[in-house]
C-alpha positions as CSV (number, residue, x, y, z in Angstrom):
1,M,-19.1,-101.6,36.9
2,Q,-15.9,-101.9,34.8
3,A,-15.8,-105.7,35.2
4,A,-19.5,-105.9,34.3
5,Y,-18.9,-103.9,31.0
6,E,-16.0,-106.2,30.1
7,V,-17.9,-109.4,30.8
8,I,-21.0,-108.4,28.9
9,N,-18.8,-107.2,26.0
10,E,-17.1,-110.6,25.9
11,R,-20.0,-112.9,26.6
12,G,-23.1,-111.0,25.8
13,Y,-26.0,-110.3,28.0
14,A,-27.5,-113.8,28.1
15,A,-24.3,-115.5,29.0
16,T,-23.2,-113.0,31.7
17,T,-23.3,-114.2,35.2
18,F,-22.8,-112.5,38.6
19,Q,-20.3,-115.2,39.3
20,E,-18.1,-114.1,36.4
21,I,-18.4,-110.4,37.2
22,A,-17.6,-111.1,40.8
23,K,-14.5,-113.1,39.9
24,R,-13.3,-110.4,37.5
25,S,-14.0,-107.5,39.9
26,G,-12.6,-109.2,43.0
27,L,-15.9,-108.8,44.8
28,S,-18.1,-111.5,46.2
29,R,-21.4,-112.5,44.6
30,P,-23.3,-111.4,47.7
31,T,-21.7,-108.0,47.5
32,L,-22.9,-107.6,43.9
33,N,-26.3,-108.8,44.8
34,Y,-26.5,-106.2,47.6
35,Y,-26.2,-103.5,44.9
36,F,-28.0,-105.2,42.1
37,A,-30.7,-107.7,42.9
38,T,-30.8,-109.1,39.3
39,R,-28.7,-109.2,36.2
40,E,-31.4,-106.9,34.7
41,D,-30.9,-104.3,37.4
42,L,-27.1,-104.4,36.7
43,Y,-27.7,-104.1,33.0
44,H,-30.0,-101.1,33.5
45,A,-27.4,-99.4,35.6
46,L,-24.8,-100.0,33.0
47,L,-27.1,-98.7,30.3
48,Q,-27.9,-95.6,32.3
49,Q,-24.2,-94.9,32.7
50,A,-23.6,-95.5,29.0
51,H,-26.5,-93.3,28.1
52,E,-24.9,-90.5,30.1
53,V,-21.8,-90.9,28.0
54,V,-23.8,-90.6,24.8
55,T,-25.7,-87.6,26.0
56,S,-22.4,-86.0,27.0
57,C,-21.0,-86.6,23.5
58,V,-24.2,-85.1,22.0
59,R,-23.9,-82.0,24.3
60,I,-20.3,-81.5,23.1
61,A,-21.3,-81.8,19.5
62,K,-24.2,-79.3,19.9
63,Q,-21.7,-76.6,20.9
64,H,-20.9,-76.4,17.1
65,D,-23.0,-74.8,14.5
66,A,-22.2,-76.4,11.1
67,T,-23.4,-79.9,10.4
68,L,-20.0,-81.4,9.7
69,D,-18.5,-79.6,12.7
70,R,-21.2,-81.2,14.9
71,L,-20.7,-84.6,13.4
72,R,-16.9,-84.4,13.7
73,A,-17.2,-83.2,17.3
74,Y,-19.5,-86.1,18.2
75,I,-17.1,-88.6,16.6
76,D,-14.1,-86.9,18.4
77,A,-16.0,-87.1,21.7
78,V,-16.7,-90.8,21.3
79,V,-13.1,-91.4,20.5
80,A,-12.1,-89.5,23.6
81,V,-14.3,-91.8,25.6
82,W,-12.8,-94.8,23.9
83,H,-9.4,-93.7,25.0
84,R,-10.5,-93.2,28.6
85,D,-12.6,-96.4,28.7
86,G,-12.9,-98.6,25.7
87,A,-15.2,-101.0,27.6
88,V,-18.0,-98.4,27.8
89,V,-17.8,-97.7,24.0
90,G,-17.7,-101.5,23.4
91,F,-20.8,-101.8,25.6
92,L,-22.6,-99.2,23.6
93,V,-22.0,-101.3,20.5
94,N,-23.0,-104.4,22.2
95,A,-26.1,-102.8,23.7
96,R,-27.2,-102.2,20.1
97,L,-26.9,-105.9,19.4
98,E,-28.5,-106.9,22.6
99,S,-31.6,-104.7,21.9
100,Y,-32.2,-106.9,18.8
101,R,-31.6,-110.2,20.6
102,H,-33.6,-109.2,23.7
103,P,-36.3,-106.7,22.6
104,G,-37.4,-106.3,26.2
105,L,-34.1,-104.6,27.1
106,P,-34.1,-100.8,27.0
107,S,-32.3,-99.0,24.2
108,A,-32.1,-95.4,25.3
109,T,-28.6,-95.1,23.9
110,V,-29.8,-96.1,20.5
111,A,-32.6,-93.6,20.6
112,A,-30.3,-90.8,21.8
113,T,-27.8,-91.4,19.0
114,R,-30.5,-91.6,16.4
115,G,-32.2,-88.6,17.8
116,F,-29.0,-86.6,17.6
117,L,-28.4,-87.7,14.0
118,G,-32.0,-87.0,13.1
119,E,-31.8,-83.4,14.5
120,L,-28.4,-83.0,12.8
121,V,-29.8,-84.0,9.3
122,S,-33.0,-82.0,9.8
123,D,-31.1,-78.9,10.8
124,A,-28.7,-79.3,7.8
125,V,-31.7,-79.4,5.4
126,V,-33.2,-76.2,7.1
127,R,-29.8,-74.4,6.8
128,R,-29.5,-75.6,3.2
129,E,-26.3,-77.5,4.0
130,L,-28.2,-80.5,2.5
131,P,-30.7,-80.3,-0.4
132,P,-34.4,-80.0,0.5
133,H,-35.1,-83.4,-1.3
134,T,-32.7,-85.3,1.0
135,D,-34.1,-88.5,2.2
136,Q,-33.5,-87.7,5.9
137,A,-34.5,-91.0,7.4
138,S,-32.2,-93.0,5.1
139,L,-29.3,-90.6,5.7
140,V,-29.8,-90.9,9.5
141,E,-29.7,-94.7,9.2
142,L,-26.6,-94.5,7.0
143,L,-24.7,-92.2,9.4
144,Y,-25.9,-94.4,12.3
145,A,-24.6,-97.5,10.6
146,M,-21.3,-95.9,9.8
147,L,-20.8,-94.8,13.4
148,W,-21.9,-98.1,14.8
149,G,-19.8,-100.0,12.3
150,M,-16.7,-98.1,13.3
151,G,-17.3,-98.9,16.9
152,A,-18.0,-102.5,16.2
153,Y,-14.9,-102.9,14.1
154,A,-12.6,-101.2,16.6
155,G,-14.2,-103.1,19.5
156,W,-13.9,-106.6,18.1
157,Q,-10.4,-106.6,16.8
158,R,-8.0,-109.0,18.4
159,R,-5.2,-106.6,17.8
160,P,-4.5,-103.0,18.7
161,V,-6.5,-100.5,16.6
162,D,-5.9,-96.8,16.4
163,V,-9.4,-95.6,16.8
164,A,-8.5,-92.0,16.3
165,V,-7.0,-92.7,12.9
166,I,-10.1,-94.7,11.8
167,A,-12.3,-91.9,13.1
168,K,-10.4,-89.3,11.1
169,Q,-10.8,-91.4,8.0
170,L,-14.5,-91.7,8.7
171,Q,-14.7,-87.9,9.0
172,M,-12.9,-87.5,5.7
173,V,-15.3,-89.9,4.0
174,I,-18.3,-88.1,5.5
175,G,-17.0,-84.7,4.7
176,D,-15.4,-85.2,1.3
177,G,-16.5,-88.6,0.0
178,L,-14.2,-91.4,-1.0
179,A,-12.4,-89.4,-3.7
180,P,-11.6,-85.8,-4.3
181,V,-14.1,-83.9,-6.4
182,T,-11.6,-83.7,-9.3
183,D,-11.3,-87.5,-9.3
184,R,-15.0,-88.0,-9.2
185,D,-15.6,-85.8,-12.2
186,R,-13.4,-87.8,-14.5
């Protein structure tokens, strides 16, 4: 599975072949075909595994009460996954792109992330952590774009990137804005 994540991340879904995955993994093509009859079957299995990663990150985040604490916990959980297996997080980013390129591909990971962010924002409005007039749909899309963008940036660099440092900066921007309040009031 690791080799499949890596090949799809590098080549994209359409250009991925069993031959390349077999070569990378050290398995034979017939062995891969024994477990996965088609590339679509393999992709679905990878998506299912990636979806479990996302839902695990959401479960971790939901252990917290405050909106920012939940969001920070989600980001920290994704960073922890990145450190254990960057190919899975890279696949999550690529799965987003592939769902646009190939609308027939499932996008459960996208729905799970958006669902979590939607619930997060909605709960924040109910708890008055956000004003009642908050445009919830737009805020969810902004948060989603920021999270996806961080993953895309970190995943596509040709040099080492300290994902934890970038994540902390993102958390500061989300929690405090780009400048301290005293600077913004000038």
